[in-house]
DRENBA-151845 format. One record per residue (C-alpha): residue in one letter; residue number from 1; y, x, z. Coordinates in steps of 0.02 Angstrom, whole numbers, plus 50000, padded with zeros to 5 digits. Last residue first. Layout:
N
@code->A pos->NUM Y->Y X->X Z->Z
...
END
This chain:
92
@code->G pos->92 Y->49873 X->52196 Z->43728
@code->M pos->91 Y->50049 X->52191 Z->43799
@code->E pos->90 Y->50124 X->52091 Z->43655
@code->L pos->89 Y->49977 X->51970 Z->43657
@code->F pos->88 Y->49991 X->51949 Z->43846
@code->I pos->87 Y->50176 X->51908 Z->43832
@code->Q pos->86 Y->50146 X->51785 Z->43688
@code->R pos->85 Y->50010 X->51699 Z->43789
@code->L pos->84 Y->50131 X->51681 Z->43935
@code->Q pos->83 Y->50261 X->51602 Z->43820
@code->S pos->82 Y->50131 X->51478 Z->43753
@code->R pos->81 Y->50085 X->51429 Z->43931
@code->V pos->80 Y->50268 X->51407 Z->43980
@code->K pos->79 Y->50295 X->51291 Z->43831
@code->L pos->78 Y->50138 X->51194 Z->43875
@code->L pos->77 Y->50209 X->51167 Z->44049
@code->P pos->76 Y->50377 X->51108 Z->43978
@code->H pos->75 Y->50291 X->50985 Z->43858
@code->L pos->74 Y->50319 X->51044 Z->43682
@code->H pos->73 Y->50446 X->50954 Z->43576
@code->G pos->72 Y->50418 X->50832 Z->43436
@code->C pos->71 Y->50431 X->50860 Z->43251
@code->A pos->70 Y->50495 X->50709 Z->43155
@code->P pos->69 Y->50354 X->50606 Z->43083
@code->P pos->68 Y->50311 X->50631 Z->42900
@code->L pos->67 Y->50379 X->50491 Z->42792
@code->G pos->66 Y->50248 X->50369 Z->42736
@code->L pos->65 Y->50104 X->50404 Z->42621
@code->A pos->64 Y->50079 X->50292 Z->42471
@code->S pos->63 Y->49910 X->50204 Z->42457
@code->F pos->62 Y->49982 X->50029 Z->42477
@code->N pos->61 Y->50095 X->50045 Z->42326
@code->Y pos->60 Y->50185 X->49879 Z->42306
@code->P pos->59 Y->50206 X->49816 Z->42128
@code->K pos->58 Y->50389 X->49810 Z->42070
@code->F pos->57 Y->50453 X->49632 Z->42063
@code->P pos->56 Y->50503 X->49532 Z->41908
@code->L pos->55 Y->50633 X->49398 Z->41947
@code->A pos->54 Y->50611 X->49214 Z->41904
@code->Q pos->53 Y->50540 X->49158 Z->42072
@code->W pos->52 Y->50658 X->49269 Z->42171
@code->S pos->51 Y->50807 X->49165 Z->42112
@code->G pos->50 Y->50766 X->49028 Z->42238
@code->T pos->49 Y->50945 X->49025 Z->42303
@code->A pos->48 Y->50901 X->49045 Z->42487
@code->I pos->47 Y->50753 X->49160 Z->42455
@code->M pos->46 Y->50855 X->49275 Z->42343
@code->E pos->45 Y->50996 X->49277 Z->42471
@code->P pos->44 Y->50874 X->49324 Z->42609
@code->T pos->43 Y->50827 X->49480 Z->42510
@code->L pos->42 Y->50660 X->49527 Z->42432
@code->E pos->41 Y->50657 X->49711 Z->42394
@code->T pos->40 Y->50598 X->49817 Z->42247
@code->E pos->39 Y->50663 X->49718 Z->42100
@code->A pos->38 Y->50604 X->49773 Z->41928
@code->R pos->37 Y->50737 X->49848 Z->41816
@code->T pos->36 Y->50761 X->49768 Z->41647
@code->L pos->35 Y->50770 X->49860 Z->41482
@code->A pos->34 Y->50804 X->49745 Z->41336
@code->T pos->33 Y->50689 X->49750 Z->41185
@code->S pos->32 Y->50557 X->49648 Z->41274
@code->F pos->31 Y->50368 X->49645 Z->41273
@code->A pos->30 Y->50289 X->49557 Z->41423
@code->S pos->29 Y->50158 X->49464 Z->41320
@code->G pos->28 Y->50106 X->49624 Z->41233
@code->K pos->27 Y->50166 X->49701 Z->41071
@code->R pos->26 Y->50030 X->49803 Z->40991
@code->I pos->25 Y->49975 X->49984 Z->40996
@code->W pos->24 Y->49807 X->50033 Z->40922
@code->Y pos->23 Y->49752 X->50203 Z->40985
@code->T pos->22 Y->49655 X->50340 Z->40897
@code->K pos->21 Y->49560 X->50485 Z->40972
@code->L pos->20 Y->49494 X->50626 Z->40864
@code->T pos->19 Y->49357 X->50740 Z->40929
@code->V pos->18 Y->49342 X->50908 Z->40842
@code->E pos->17 Y->49179 X->50999 Z->40808
@code->L pos->16 Y->49201 X->51174 Z->40738
@code->L pos->15 Y->49073 X->51239 Z->40617
@code->L pos->14 Y->49051 X->51415 Z->40549
@code->K pos->13 Y->49035 X->51492 Z->40721
@code->R pos->12 Y->48858 X->51557 Z->40684
@code->R pos->11 Y->48795 X->51454 Z->40833
@code->K pos->10 Y->48893 X->51303 Z->40771
@code->L pos->9 Y->48816 X->51319 Z->40599
@code->D pos->8 Y->48641 X->51325 Z->40671
@code->A pos->7 Y->48673 X->51178 Z->40787
@code->R pos->6 Y->48737 X->51075 Z->40640
@code->D pos->5 Y->48586 X->51121 Z->40534
@code->R pos->4 Y->48466 X->51065 Z->40673
@code->E pos->3 Y->48562 X->50904 Z->40710
@code->P pos->2 Y->48560 X->50849 Z->40528
@code->L pos->1 Y->48728 X->50847 Z->40444
END
């Protein structure tokens, strides 16, 4: 359809444009019917025997966040200051 006719039909809600996506799926070079789990750690035994060269390793995620640090404790003087603020807030 010409652009002008298509715009007219869309405005009158007689035309609905739909986008179709298609994918071609093929077997890649790493295709296998057996499920294998990728190794996550390199152990001294793997290095000693040389088996690490034939094993698939999981890629390392450098953007992952670490564990949050354990909460610390307030310094004794800061604890007294926060208690004094609480007292003044309750009074005021």
